[in-house]
N, CA and C atoms of all chains as a GROMACS GRO file, in nm:
protein
  597
    1MET      N    1  -0.803   4.223  -3.157
    1MET     CA    2  -0.948   4.235  -3.167
    1MET      C    3  -1.010   4.096  -3.160
    2THR      N    4  -1.118   4.086  -3.088
    2THR     CA    5  -1.189   3.960  -3.082
    2THR      C    6  -1.246   3.930  -3.220
    3GLU      N    7  -1.214   3.817  -3.271
    3GLU     CA    8  -1.248   3.787  -3.410
    3GLU      C    9  -1.398   3.794  -3.436
    4GLY      N   10  -1.433   3.871  -3.535
    4GLY     CA   11  -1.570   3.872  -3.582
    4GLY      C   12  -1.666   3.958  -3.504
    5LEU      N   13  -1.624   4.022  -3.397
    5LEU     CA   14  -1.716   4.103  -3.319
    5LEU      C   15  -1.665   4.245  -3.313
    6ALA      N   16  -1.755   4.338  -3.326
    6ALA     CA   17  -1.713   4.477  -3.314
    6ALA      C   18  -1.833   4.562  -3.280
    7PHE      N   19  -1.808   4.672  -3.213
    7PHE     CA   20  -1.909   4.774  -3.190
    7PHE      C   21  -1.866   4.895  -3.272
    8GLU      N   22  -1.949   4.933  -3.364
    8GLU     CA   23  -1.908   5.036  -3.458
    8GLU      C   24  -1.900   5.172  -3.394
    9PRO      N   25  -1.801   5.252  -3.432
    9PRO     CA   26  -1.794   5.387  -3.380
    9PRO      C   27  -1.905   5.475  -3.433
   10GLU      N   28  -1.951   5.562  -3.350
   10GLU     CA   29  -2.049   5.663  -3.389
   10GLU      C   30  -1.986   5.797  -3.360
   11ASP      N   31  -1.931   5.859  -3.462
   11ASP     CA   32  -1.849   5.977  -3.441
   11ASP      C   33  -1.920   6.086  -3.363
   12GLU      N   34  -2.043   6.116  -3.399
   12GLU     CA   35  -2.112   6.228  -3.338
   12GLU      C   36  -2.218   6.184  -3.239
   13ALA      N   37  -2.243   6.055  -3.230
   13ALA     CA   38  -2.352   6.010  -3.144
   13ALA      C   39  -2.317   6.027  -2.998
   14GLU      N   40  -2.416   6.063  -2.920
   14GLU     CA   41  -2.400   6.072  -2.776
   14GLU      C   42  -2.465   5.948  -2.719
   15GLY      N   43  -2.383   5.851  -2.686
   15GLY     CA   44  -2.438   5.722  -2.648
   15GLY      C   45  -2.491   5.717  -2.507
   16TRP      N   46  -2.423   5.790  -2.416
   16TRP     CA   47  -2.470   5.791  -2.277
   16TRP      C   48  -2.460   5.933  -2.223
   17ARG      N   49  -2.537   5.960  -2.118
   17ARG     CA   50  -2.535   6.091  -2.054
   17ARG      C   51  -2.553   6.072  -1.904
   18VAL      N   52  -2.498   6.167  -1.828
   18VAL     CA   53  -2.532   6.177  -1.686
   18VAL      C   54  -2.600   6.311  -1.666
   19LEU      N   55  -2.718   6.304  -1.605
   19LEU     CA   56  -2.799   6.424  -1.583
   19LEU      C   57  -2.807   6.453  -1.434
   20ASP      N   58  -2.805   6.582  -1.398
   20ASP     CA   59  -2.828   6.614  -1.258
   20ASP      C   60  -2.979   6.614  -1.231
   21PRO      N   61  -3.019   6.630  -1.105
   21PRO     CA   62  -3.163   6.619  -1.075
   21PRO      C   63  -3.250   6.722  -1.147
   22ASP      N   64  -3.187   6.829  -1.198
   22ASP     CA   65  -3.264   6.927  -1.274
   22ASP      C   66  -3.269   6.895  -1.423
   23GLY      N   67  -3.204   6.786  -1.461
   23GLY     CA   68  -3.206   6.746  -1.601
   23GLY      C   69  -3.094   6.803  -1.684
   24ASN      N   70  -3.000   6.871  -1.621
   24ASN     CA   71  -2.887   6.925  -1.695
   24ASN      C   72  -2.784   6.816  -1.722
   25VAL      N   73  -2.730   6.815  -1.844
   25VAL     CA   74  -2.628   6.716  -1.880
   25VAL      C   75  -2.496   6.757  -1.817
   26ILE      N   76  -2.441   6.672  -1.732
   26ILE     CA   77  -2.314   6.704  -1.669
   26ILE      C   78  -2.200   6.618  -1.721
   27ALA      N   79  -2.230   6.514  -1.795
   27ALA     CA   80  -2.126   6.434  -1.860
   27ALA      C   81  -2.192   6.354  -1.972
   28SER      N   82  -2.114   6.323  -2.072
   28SER     CA   83  -2.168   6.241  -2.181
   28SER      C   84  -2.054   6.176  -2.256
   29GLY      N   85  -2.089   6.076  -2.333
   29GLY     CA   86  -1.988   6.010  -2.414
   29GLY      C   87  -2.053   5.926  -2.521
   30GLY      N   88  -1.975   5.897  -2.624
   30GLY     CA   89  -2.026   5.809  -2.728
   30GLY      C   90  -2.005   5.665  -2.686
   31GLN      N   91  -2.102   5.581  -2.714
   31GLN     CA   92  -2.080   5.438  -2.693
   31GLN      C   93  -2.011   5.389  -2.817
   32SER      N   94  -1.882   5.412  -2.824
   32SER     CA   95  -1.808   5.395  -2.948
   32SER      C   96  -1.703   5.289  -2.936
   33VAL      N   97  -1.745   5.176  -2.887
   33VAL     CA   98  -1.652   5.068  -2.864
   33VAL      C   99  -1.625   4.996  -2.995
   34THR      N  100  -1.501   4.995  -3.037
   34THR     CA  101  -1.470   4.935  -3.166
   34THR      C  102  -1.419   4.794  -3.154
   35ASP      N  103  -1.403   4.748  -3.033
   35ASP     CA  104  -1.344   4.616  -3.014
   35ASP      C  105  -1.407   4.553  -2.891
   36ALA      N  106  -1.450   4.430  -2.902
   36ALA     CA  107  -1.512   4.365  -2.788
   36ALA      C  108  -1.412   4.323  -2.683
   37SER      N  109  -1.284   4.336  -2.714
   37SER     CA  110  -1.184   4.304  -2.613
   37SER      C  111  -1.186   4.408  -2.502
   38ALA      N  112  -1.160   4.365  -2.381
   38ALA     CA  113  -1.170   4.454  -2.266
   38ALA      C  114  -1.083   4.577  -2.284
   39GLY      N  115  -1.146   4.690  -2.270
   39GLY     CA  116  -1.072   4.815  -2.264
   39GLY      C  117  -1.031   4.872  -2.397
   40ALA      N  118  -1.039   4.798  -2.503
   40ALA     CA  119  -0.991   4.850  -2.630
   40ALA      C  120  -1.091   4.945  -2.692
   41GLY      N  121  -1.041   5.040  -2.767
   41GLY     CA  122  -1.127   5.127  -2.845
   41GLY      C  123  -1.196   5.234  -2.765
   42GLU      N  124  -1.156   5.257  -2.643
   42GLU     CA  125  -1.223   5.359  -2.564
   42GLU      C  126  -1.168   5.496  -2.598
   43GLY      N  127  -1.256   5.591  -2.604
   43GLY     CA  128  -1.214   5.727  -2.629
   43GLY      C  129  -1.202   5.804  -2.500
   44ASP      N  130  -1.195   5.936  -2.508
   44ASP     CA  131  -1.187   6.016  -2.388
   44ASP      C  132  -1.328   6.042  -2.334
   45LEU      N  133  -1.337   6.127  -2.234
   45LEU     CA  134  -1.465   6.149  -2.168
   45LEU      C  135  -1.566   6.216  -2.259
   46ASP      N  136  -1.519   6.276  -2.367
   46ASP     CA  137  -1.612   6.336  -2.462
   46ASP      C  138  -1.657   6.236  -2.567
   47GLY      N  139  -1.607   6.116  -2.557
   47GLY     CA  140  -1.648   6.014  -2.651
   47GLY      C  141  -1.578   6.022  -2.784
   48ARG      N  142  -1.469   6.096  -2.788
   48ARG     CA  143  -1.397   6.105  -2.915
   48ARG      C  144  -1.269   6.022  -2.909
   49TYR      N  145  -1.219   5.992  -3.025
   49TYR     CA  146  -1.095   5.913  -3.032
   49TYR      C  147  -0.976   6.003  -3.050
   50MET      N  148  -0.740   3.454  -4.482
   50MET     CA  149  -0.830   3.500  -4.377
   50MET      C  150  -0.974   3.478  -4.420
   51ALA      N  151  -1.049   3.420  -4.332
   51ALA     CA  152  -1.191   3.399  -4.362
   51ALA      C  153  -1.267   3.530  -4.352
   52ALA      N  154  -1.375   3.539  -4.423
   52ALA     CA  155  -1.461   3.657  -4.414
   52ALA      C  156  -1.606   3.609  -4.409
   53ILE      N  157  -1.696   3.701  -4.396
   53ILE     CA  158  -1.836   3.663  -4.378
   53ILE      C  159  -1.924   3.742  -4.476
   54ASP      N  160  -2.017   3.671  -4.537
   54ASP     CA  161  -2.111   3.733  -4.629
   54ASP      C  162  -2.201   3.830  -4.555
   55GLN      N  163  -2.227   3.944  -4.615
   55GLN     CA  164  -2.302   4.049  -4.546
   55GLN      C  165  -2.447   4.011  -4.519
   56ALA      N  166  -2.506   3.929  -4.608
   56ALA     CA  167  -2.642   3.883  -4.582
   56ALA      C  168  -2.646   3.794  -4.458
   57LEU      N  169  -2.542   3.710  -4.446
   57LEU     CA  170  -2.533   3.624  -4.327
   57LEU      C  171  -2.510   3.708  -4.202
   58VAL      N  172  -2.432   3.813  -4.216
   58VAL     CA  173  -2.414   3.905  -4.103
   58VAL      C  174  -2.550   3.951  -4.051
   59SER      N  175  -2.636   3.992  -4.141
   59SER     CA  176  -2.766   4.043  -4.098
   59SER      C  177  -2.851   3.933  -4.035
   60ILE      N  178  -2.846   3.814  -4.091
   60ILE     CA  179  -2.923   3.702  -4.031
   60ILE      C  180  -2.876   3.677  -3.888
   61LEU      N  181  -2.745   3.676  -3.870
   61LEU     CA  182  -2.692   3.651  -3.736
   61LEU      C  183  -2.726   3.765  -3.640
   62LEU      N  184  -2.705   3.887  -3.685
   62LEU     CA  185  -2.734   4.001  -3.598
   62LEU      C  186  -2.881   4.003  -3.559
   63ASN      N  187  -2.967   3.978  -3.655
   63ASN     CA  188  -3.111   3.986  -3.626
   63ASN      C  189  -3.155   3.875  -3.530
   64GLY      N  190  -3.083   3.764  -3.529
   64GLY     CA  191  -3.117   3.656  -3.438
   64GLY      C  192  -3.059   3.672  -3.298
   65LEU      N  193  -2.967   3.765  -3.284
   65LEU     CA  194  -2.897   3.780  -3.156
   65LEU      C  195  -2.923   3.914  -3.090
   66THR      N  196  -3.009   3.995  -3.148
   66THR     CA  197  -3.037   4.128  -3.094
   66THR      C  198  -3.189   4.148  -3.090
   67PRO      N  199  -3.237   4.248  -3.018
   67PRO     CA  200  -3.382   4.262  -2.997
   67PRO      C  201  -3.454   4.325  -3.116
   68THR      N  202  -3.448   4.258  -3.231
   68THR     CA  203  -3.510   4.312  -3.351
   68THR      C  204  -3.652   4.261  -3.373
   69GLY      N  205  -3.698   4.166  -3.291
   69GLY     CA  206  -3.833   4.116  -3.304
   69GLY      C  207  -3.932   4.206  -3.232
   70ALA      N  208  -4.061   4.174  -3.247
   70ALA     CA  209  -4.165   4.254  -3.182
   70ALA      C  210  -4.140   4.263  -3.033
   71ALA      N  211  -4.162   4.381  -2.978
   71ALA     CA  212  -4.151   4.403  -2.833
   71ALA      C  213  -4.016   4.362  -2.776
   72GLY      N  214  -3.912   4.379  -2.856
   72GLY     CA  215  -3.778   4.359  -2.804
   72GLY      C  216  -3.732   4.216  -2.793
   73ILE      N  217  -3.807   4.120  -2.851
   73ILE     CA  218  -3.760   3.982  -2.849
   73ILE      C  219  -3.659   3.962  -2.962
   74PRO      N  220  -3.574   3.859  -2.951
   74PRO     CA  221  -3.478   3.836  -3.059
   74PRO      C  222  -3.549   3.784  -3.184
   75GLY      N  223  -3.486   3.803  -3.299
   75GLY     CA  224  -3.532   3.736  -3.419
   75GLY      C  225  -3.511   3.586  -3.404
   76THR      N  226  -3.568   3.507  -3.496
   76THR     CA  227  -3.564   3.361  -3.480
   76THR      C  228  -3.498   3.289  -3.596
   77ALA      N  229  -3.432   3.361  -3.684
   77ALA     CA  230  -3.378   3.299  -3.806
   77ALA      C  231  -3.270   3.197  -3.777
   78ILE      N  232  -3.206   3.204  -3.663
   78ILE     CA  233  -3.101   3.108  -3.630
   78ILE      C  234  -3.138   3.026  -3.508
   79GLY      N  235  -3.268   3.005  -3.488
   79GLY     CA  236  -3.312   2.939  -3.366
   79GLY      C  237  -3.330   3.043  -3.257
   80THR      N  238  -3.319   3.001  -3.133
   80THR     CA  239  -3.342   3.094  -3.023
   80THR      C  240  -3.230   3.087  -2.919
   81PRO      N  241  -3.106   3.113  -2.963
   81PRO     CA  242  -2.995   3.100  -2.868
   81PRO      C  243  -2.998   3.201  -2.755
   82VAL      N  244  -3.072   3.308  -2.771
   82VAL     CA  245  -3.082   3.407  -2.662
   82VAL      C  246  -3.227   3.420  -2.616
   83GLY      N  247  -3.303   3.310  -2.629
   83GLY     CA  248  -3.436   3.306  -2.572
   83GLY      C  249  -3.544   3.361  -2.664
   84THR      N  250  -3.665   3.363  -2.612
   84THR     CA  251  -3.781   3.404  -2.690
   84THR      C  252  -3.860   3.515  -2.621
   85ALA      N  253  -3.801   3.576  -2.522
   85ALA     CA  254  -3.865   3.689  -2.454
   85ALA      C  255  -3.776   3.812  -2.469
   86ALA      N  256  -3.828   3.925  -2.424
   86ALA     CA  257  -3.758   4.052  -2.444
   86ALA      C  258  -3.614   4.046  -2.391
   87MET      N  259  -3.524   4.098  -2.472
   87MET     CA  260  -3.383   4.100  -2.433
   87MET      C  261  -3.359   4.211  -2.330
   88ARG      N  262  -3.242   4.210  -2.272
   88ARG     CA  263  -3.211   4.302  -2.162
   88ARG      C  264  -3.072   4.359  -2.178
   89ILE      N  265  -3.053   4.476  -2.121
   89ILE     CA  266  -2.919   4.531  -2.106
   89ILE      C  267  -2.883   4.526  -1.958
   90ARG      N  268  -2.775   4.458  -1.931
   90ARG     CA  269  -2.723   4.450  -1.794
   90ARG      C  270  -2.609   4.551  -1.784
   91LEU      N  271  -2.608   4.628  -1.676
   91LEU     CA  272  -2.502   4.725  -1.652
   91LEU      C  273  -2.410   4.672  -1.543
   92ASN      N  274  -2.281   4.696  -1.563
   92ASN     CA  275  -2.182   4.639  -1.472
   92ASN      C  276  -2.089   4.746  -1.417
   93SER      N  277  -2.044   4.721  -1.294
   93SER     CA  278  -1.950   4.813  -1.230
   93SER      C  279  -1.806   4.771  -1.252
   94THR      N  280  -1.787   4.656  -1.316
   94THR     CA  281  -1.654   4.613  -1.359
   94THR      C  282  -1.665   4.569  -1.504
   95LEU      N  283  -1.551   4.549  -1.567
   95LEU     CA  284  -1.551   4.511  -1.708
   95LEU      C  285  -1.603   4.370  -1.728
   96SER      N  286  -1.693   4.354  -1.823
   96SER     CA  287  -1.721   4.221  -1.874
   96SER      C  288  -1.602   4.174  -1.956
   97THR      N  289  -1.594   4.046  -1.976
   97THR     CA  290  -1.488   3.991  -2.061
   97THR      C  291  -1.553   3.899  -2.163
   98ALA      N  292  -1.472   3.842  -2.250
   98ALA     CA  293  -1.524   3.748  -2.348
   98ALA      C  294  -1.578   3.622  -2.281
   99ALA      N  295  -1.539   3.599  -2.156
   99ALA     CA  296  -1.578   3.477  -2.086
   99ALA      C  297  -1.683   3.497  -1.979
  100ALA      N  298  -1.699   3.620  -1.930
  100ALA     CA  299  -1.787   3.636  -1.813
  100ALA      C  300  -1.842   3.777  -1.803
  101PHE      N  301  -1.959   3.786  -1.738
  101PHE     CA  302  -2.016   3.916  -1.705
  101PHE      C  303  -1.921   3.994  -1.615
  102GLY      N  304  -1.932   4.126  -1.618
  102GLY     CA  305  -1.879   4.208  -1.510
  102GLY      C  306  -1.972   4.198  -1.391
  103THR      N  307  -1.938   4.267  -1.284
  103THR     CA  308  -2.021   4.268  -1.163
  103THR      C  309  -2.140   4.360  -1.185
  104GLU      N  310  -2.260   4.305  -1.173
  104GLU     CA  311  -2.378   4.385  -1.203
  104GLU      C  312  -2.399   4.496  -1.100
  105LEU      N  313  -2.452   4.609  -1.147
  105LEU     CA  314  -2.491   4.715  -1.055
  105LEU      C  315  -2.593   4.662  -0.956
  106THR      N  316  -2.594   4.720  -0.839
  106THR     CA  317  -2.702   4.691  -0.745
  106THR      C  318  -2.828   4.764  -0.790
  107THR      N  319  -2.940   4.730  -0.729
  107THR     CA  320  -3.064   4.800  -0.760
  107THR      C  321  -3.050   4.948  -0.723
  108GLN      N  322  -3.091   5.035  -0.813
  108GLN     CA  323  -3.075   5.179  -0.795
  108GLN      C  324  -3.205   5.242  -0.743
  109THR      N  325  -3.200   5.373  -0.721
  109THR     CA  326  -3.318   5.441  -0.668
  109THR      C  327  -3.440   5.417  -0.756
  110SER      N  328  -3.420   5.428  -0.884
  110SER     CA  329  -3.526   5.394  -0.979
  110SER      C  330  -3.462   5.364  -1.112
  111GLY      N  331  -3.531   5.285  -1.192
  111GLY     CA  332  -3.488   5.262  -1.329
  111GLY      C  333  -3.395   5.146  -1.352
  112TYR      N  334  -3.341   5.087  -1.244
  112TYR     CA  335  -3.254   4.971  -1.263
  112TYR      C  336  -3.268   4.876  -1.146
  113THR      N  337  -3.306   4.753  -1.176
  113THR     CA  338  -3.319   4.648  -1.075
  113THR      C  339  -3.218   4.539  -1.104
  114ALA      N  340  -3.133   4.508  -1.006
  114ALA     CA  341  -3.034   4.401  -1.023
  114ALA      C  342  -3.105   4.271  -1.055
  115GLY      N  343  -3.050   4.197  -1.150
  115GLY     CA  344  -3.109   4.070  -1.189
  115GLY      C  345  -3.209   4.083  -1.302
  116THR      N  346  -3.253   4.204  -1.326
  116THR     CA  347  -3.346   4.231  -1.437
  116THR      C  348  -3.282   4.321  -1.541
  117GLY      N  349  -3.220   4.427  -1.494
  117GLY     CA  350  -3.156   4.520  -1.586
  117GLY      C  351  -3.257   4.604  -1.660
  118TRP      N  352  -3.218   4.651  -1.775
  118TRP     CA  353  -3.309   4.728  -1.860
  118TRP      C  354  -3.374   4.630  -1.960
  119VAL      N  355  -3.503   4.618  -1.956
  119VAL     CA  356  -3.575   4.529  -2.046
  119VAL      C  357  -3.608   4.605  -2.175
  120MET      N  358  -3.574   4.542  -2.286
  120MET     CA  359  -3.598   4.605  -2.417
  120MET      C  360  -3.742   4.583  -2.458
  121ALA      N  361  -3.826   4.681  -2.434
  121ALA     CA  362  -3.969   4.665  -2.460
  121ALA      C  363  -4.006   4.696  -2.604
  122ASN      N  364  -3.912   4.747  -2.680
  122ASN     CA  365  -3.939   4.784  -2.819
  122ASN      C  366  -3.836   4.721  -2.911
  123ALA      N  367  -3.877   4.694  -3.033
  123ALA     CA  368  -3.789   4.630  -3.130
  123ALA      C  369  -3.687   4.728  -3.184
  124SER      N  370  -3.564   4.682  -3.196
  124SER     CA  371  -3.462   4.757  -3.268
  124SER      C  372  -3.484   4.739  -3.418
  125ALA      N  373  -3.439   4.837  -3.494
  125ALA     CA  374  -3.447   4.825  -3.640
  125ALA      C  375  -3.359   4.709  -3.685
  126VAL      N  376  -3.411   4.627  -3.778
  126VAL     CA  377  -3.338   4.508  -3.821
  126VAL      C  378  -3.214   4.545  -3.900
  127SER      N  379  -3.116   4.458  -3.895
  127SER     CA  380  -2.997   4.471  -3.979
  127SER      C  381  -3.032   4.432  -4.121
  128SER      N  382  -2.974   4.504  -4.215
  128SER     CA  383  -2.995   4.475  -4.356
  128SER      C  384  -2.862   4.492  -4.429
  129ALA      N  385  -2.827   4.395  -4.511
  129ALA     CA  386  -2.703   4.401  -4.589
  129ALA      C  387  -2.583   4.429  -4.500
  130GLY      N  388  -2.586   4.370  -4.381
  130GLY     CA  389  -2.471   4.379  -4.293
  130GLY      C  390  -2.467   4.500  -4.202
  131SER      N  391  -2.571   4.583  -4.203
  131SER     CA  392  -2.569   4.704  -4.120
  131SER      C  393  -2.575   4.670  -3.972
  132ALA      N  394  -2.529   4.760  -3.890
  132ALA     CA  395  -2.531   4.742  -3.745
  132ALA      C  396  -2.674   4.748  -3.692
  133VAL      N  397  -2.695   4.686  -3.577
  133VAL     CA  398  -2.821   4.699  -3.504
  133VAL      C  399  -2.797   4.797  -3.388
  134GLY      N  400  -2.886   4.892  -3.374
  134GLY     CA  401  -2.875   4.989  -3.266
  134GLY      C  402  -2.965   4.951  -3.150
  135VAL      N  403  -2.911   4.957  -3.029
  135VAL     CA  404  -2.990   4.936  -2.907
  135VAL      C  405  -2.955   5.046  -2.808
  136PRO      N  406  -3.043   5.085  -2.722
  136PRO     CA  407  -3.183   5.043  -2.714
  136PRO      C  408  -3.269   5.122  -2.813
  137ALA      N  409  -3.386   5.067  -2.843
  137ALA     CA  410  -3.477   5.137  -2.934
  137ALA      C  411  -3.536   5.260  -2.866
  138VAL      N  412  -3.553   5.251  -2.736
  138VAL     CA  413  -3.608   5.361  -2.656
  138VAL      C  414  -3.508   5.395  -2.546
  139THR      N  415  -3.487   5.522  -2.520
  139THR     CA  416  -3.391   5.564  -2.419
  139THR      C  417  -3.416   5.497  -2.285
  140GLN      N  418  -3.308   5.448  -2.224
  140GLN     CA  419  -3.314   5.382  -2.093
  140GLN      C  420  -3.233   5.465  -1.993
  141SER      N  421  -3.278   5.466  -1.869
  141SER     CA  422  -3.206   5.545  -1.769
  141SER      C  423  -3.230   5.488  -1.630
  142PHE      N  424  -3.144   5.529  -1.537
  142PHE     CA  425  -3.169   5.501  -1.395
  142PHE      C  426  -3.123   5.620  -1.314
  143VAL      N  427  -3.182   5.634  -1.195
  143VAL     CA  428  -3.140   5.735  -1.098
  143VAL      C  429  -3.051   5.667  -0.995
  144SER      N  430  -2.933   5.722  -0.978
  144SER     CA  431  -2.832   5.659  -0.893
  144SER      C  432  -2.863   5.670  -0.745
  145ASN      N  433  -2.830   5.563  -0.673
  145ASN     CA  434  -2.830   5.569  -0.527
  145ASN      C  435  -2.690   5.550  -0.472
  146GLY      N  436  -2.592   5.555  -0.561
  146GLY     CA  437  -2.455   5.525  -0.522
  146GLY      C  438  -2.383   5.647  -0.470
  147SER      N  439  -2.258   5.622  -0.432
  147SER     CA  440  -2.178   5.734  -0.383
  147SER      C  441  -2.037   5.730  -0.441
  148PRO      N  442  -2.018   5.731  -0.574
  148PRO     CA  443  -2.123   5.724  -0.675
  148PRO      C  444  -2.146   5.580  -0.719
  149THR      N  445  -2.241   5.562  -0.814
  149THR     CA  446  -2.253   5.437  -0.887
  149THR      C  447  -2.163   5.446  -1.008
  150ASN      N  448  -2.069   5.354  -1.020
  150ASN     CA  449  -1.979   5.353  -1.135
  150ASN      C  450  -2.030   5.257  -1.241
  151VAL      N  451  -2.048   5.310  -1.361
  151VAL     CA  452  -2.093   5.228  -1.473
  151VAL      C  453  -1.972   5.201  -1.563
  152VAL      N  454  -1.941   5.077  -1.584
  152VAL     CA  455  -1.819   5.042  -1.657
  152VAL      C  456  -1.850   4.971  -1.789
  153SER      N  457  -1.939   4.873  -1.785
  153SER     CA  458  -1.963   4.795  -1.907
  153SER      C  459  -2.108   4.750  -1.914
  154PHE      N  460  -2.145   4.700  -2.029
  154PHE     CA  461  -2.280   4.646  -2.046
  154PHE      C  462  -2.272   4.508  -2.110
  155ASP      N  463  -2.378   4.432  -2.091
  155ASP     CA  464  -2.400   4.308  -2.165
  155ASP      C  465  -2.540   4.314  -2.224
  156LEU      N  466  -2.553   4.280  -2.350
  156LEU     CA  467  -2.685   4.259  -2.410
  156LEU      C  468  -2.716   4.111  -2.392
  157THR      N  469  -2.818   4.080  -2.313
  157THR     CA  470  -2.845   3.940  -2.277
  157THR      C  471  -2.984   3.897  -2.320
  158GLY      N  472  -3.004   3.765  -2.321
  158GLY     CA  473  -3.137   3.711  -2.334
  158GLY      C  474  -3.213   3.729  -2.205
  159SER      N  475  -3.342   3.692  -2.206
  159SER     CA  476  -3.426   3.713  -2.088
  159SER      C  477  -3.385   3.625  -1.972
  160ALA      N  478  -3.313   3.516  -2.001
  160ALA     CA  479  -3.264   3.428  -1.895
  160ALA      C  480  -3.114   3.446  -1.876
  161ALA      N  481  -3.066   3.566  -1.906
  161ALA     CA  482  -2.926   3.603  -1.883
  161ALA      C  483  -2.828   3.532  -1.976
  162GLN      N  484  -2.877   3.489  -2.094
  162GLN     CA  485  -2.784   3.433  -2.192
  162GLN      C  486  -2.692   3.545  -2.241
  163ARG      N  487  -2.564   3.521  -2.237
  163ARG     CA  488  -2.470   3.625  -2.279
  163ARG      C  489  -2.463   3.635  -2.430
  164GLY      N  490  -2.432   3.755  -2.476
  164GLY     CA  491  -2.414   3.778  -2.618
  164GLY      C  492  -2.310   3.887  -2.638
  165PHE      N  493  -2.355   4.000  -2.684
  165PHE     CA  494  -2.264   4.111  -2.708
  165PHE      C  495  -2.241   4.189  -2.579
  166TRP      N  496  -2.123   4.245  -2.568
  166TRP     CA  497  -2.088   4.320  -2.448
  166TRP      C  498  -1.985   4.424  -2.488
  167GLY      N  499  -1.963   4.519  -2.399
  167GLY     CA  500  -1.859   4.618  -2.425
  167GLY      C  501  -1.844   4.715  -2.310
  168PRO      N  502  -1.727   4.777  -2.300
  168PRO     CA  503  -1.707   4.882  -2.201
  168PRO      C  504  -1.767   5.013  -2.250
  169PHE      N  505  -1.820   5.092  -2.160
  169PHE     CA  506  -1.868   5.224  -2.199
  169PHE      C  507  -1.750   5.316  -2.223
  170ASN      N  508  -1.761   5.392  -2.330
  170ASN     CA  509  -1.662   5.491  -2.360
  170ASN      C  510  -1.649   5.587  -2.243
  171GLY      N  511  -1.526   5.608  -2.196
  171GLY     CA  512  -1.505   5.698  -2.083
  171GLY      C  513  -1.522   5.632  -1.948
  172GLN      N  514  -1.540   5.501  -1.947
  172GLN     CA  515  -1.561   5.430  -1.820
  172GLN      C  516  -1.437   5.443  -1.730
  173PRO      N  517  -1.456   5.439  -1.600
  173PRO     CA  518  -1.584   5.428  -1.531
  173PRO      C  519  -1.661   5.560  -1.533
  174VAL      N  520  -1.791   5.551  -1.562
  174VAL     CA  521  -1.877   5.668  -1.559
  174VAL      C  522  -1.932   5.679  -1.417
  175ALA      N  523  -1.890   5.781  -1.344
  175ALA     CA  524  -1.932   5.797  -1.204
  175ALA      C  525  -2.063   5.875  -1.200
  176VAL      N  526  -2.166   5.812  -1.149
  176VAL     CA  527  -2.299   5.875  -1.143
  176VAL      C  528  -2.332   5.900  -0.996
  177ALA      N  529  -2.326   6.027  -0.958
  177ALA     CA  530  -2.348   6.061  -0.818
  177ALA      C  531  -2.492   6.033  -0.777
  178SER      N  532  -2.511   6.014  -0.648
  178SER     CA  533  -2.644   5.987  -0.596
  178SER      C  534  -2.742   6.095  -0.638
  179GLY      N  535  -2.854   6.055  -0.691
  179GLY     CA  536  -2.957   6.149  -0.736
  179GLY      C  537  -2.944   6.189  -0.881
  180ASN      N  538  -2.828   6.161  -0.940
  180ASN     CA  539  -2.812   6.190  -1.082
  180ASN      C  540  -2.861   6.073  -1.167
  181THR      N  541  -2.883   6.102  -1.293
  181THR     CA  542  -2.939   6.003  -1.385
  181THR      C  543  -2.835   5.959  -1.487
  182PHE      N  544  -2.825   5.829  -1.509
  182PHE     CA  545  -2.743   5.774  -1.617
  182PHE      C  546  -2.838   5.730  -1.726
  183GLN      N  547  -2.808   5.768  -1.849
  183GLN     CA  548  -2.902   5.747  -1.958
  183GLN      C  549  -2.827   5.696  -2.080
  184VAL      N  550  -2.884   5.597  -2.147
  184VAL     CA  551  -2.831   5.553  -2.275
  184VAL      C  552  -2.933   5.588  -2.382
  185THR      N  553  -2.886   5.657  -2.483
  185THR     CA  554  -2.974   5.710  -2.586
  185THR      C  555  -3.042   5.600  -2.666
  186GLY      N  556  -3.172   5.610  -2.680
  186GLY     CA  557  -3.246   5.517  -2.764
  186GLY      C  558  -3.272   5.577  -2.901
  187GLY      N  559  -3.300   5.490  -2.996
  187GLY     CA  560  -3.331   5.540  -3.129
  187GLY      C  561  -3.330   5.427  -3.231
  188SER      N  562  -3.362   5.462  -3.353
  188SER     CA  563  -3.366   5.365  -3.461
  188SER      C  564  -3.232   5.360  -3.532
  189GLY      N  565  -3.178   5.241  -3.547
  189GLY     CA  566  -3.054   5.225  -3.623
  189GLY      C  567  -2.940   5.304  -3.563
  190ALA      N  568  -2.874   5.385  -3.645
  190ALA     CA  569  -2.754   5.456  -3.603
  190ALA      C  570  -2.780   5.559  -3.494
  191ALA      N  571  -2.907   5.593  -3.470
  191ALA     CA  572  -2.939   5.692  -3.367
  191ALA      C  573  -2.928   5.635  -3.226
  192ALA      N  574  -2.928   5.504  -3.214
  192ALA     CA  575  -2.923   5.443  -3.081
  192ALA      C  576  -2.782   5.453  -3.023
  193GLY      N  577  -2.775   5.453  -2.892
  193GLY     CA  578  -2.648   5.477  -2.826
  193GLY      C  579  -2.548   5.364  -2.836
  194ILE      N  580  -2.594   5.243  -2.857
  194ILE     CA  581  -2.505   5.129  -2.868
  194ILE      C  582  -2.524   5.067  -3.006
  195GLN      N  583  -2.415   5.054  -3.080
  195GLN     CA  584  -2.420   4.998  -3.215
  195GLN      C  585  -2.352   4.861  -3.214
  196ILE      N  586  -2.426   4.761  -3.258
  196ILE     CA  587  -2.375   4.624  -3.256
  196ILE      C  588  -2.358   4.574  -3.397
  197SER      N  589  -2.238   4.525  -3.426
  197SER     CA  590  -2.211   4.480  -3.562
  197SER      C  591  -2.124   4.356  -3.561
  198LEU      N  592  -2.121   4.290  -3.674
  198LEU     CA  593  -2.030   4.179  -3.698
  198LEU      C  594  -1.945   4.215  -3.817
  199THR      N  595  -1.817   4.190  -3.807
  199THR     CA  596  -1.730   4.223  -3.920
  199THR      C  597  -1.647   4.102  -3.958
   0.00000   0.00000   0.00000
């Protein structure tokens, strides 16, 4: 982990979404990065760990 | 192992994130990230501790390369070490890509001063042409990106 920096997990938060032109949510995920190091702390496409 | 006082955590966070009026940084530690509204830069490759990722090109609407998403509203200030949530207001763009891949973000000063960054959960997020990519805005923990110091 990069010392002193972190992005806190948000268990239920929906951090990002992709919407189709009709406004329907077709993908989403939590912005739940727990480590500023590249690639660490990523969850699955549902944003869960 | 060294540790950090939680009050100092809040001072640092408030000086490095858009907690001032109209999305400008706080000034308690000087102005290392400028004195104008902060921005979120979106990248199609991973940012690293040393460098930005490759910025998205200008999209159909909602995202201009070189400008990014401008934080027009203040984030709730950190208190007693709490995280700062960004953006305060939901930000989005309509893709012109085939698809546009969103991989990482950088929270920057108005003159592209680097600060906090991170990969999006589930990256690369493929946003087909005509679809919208959106990051949830809100106060504190309701915002889509939570920035903290530990």
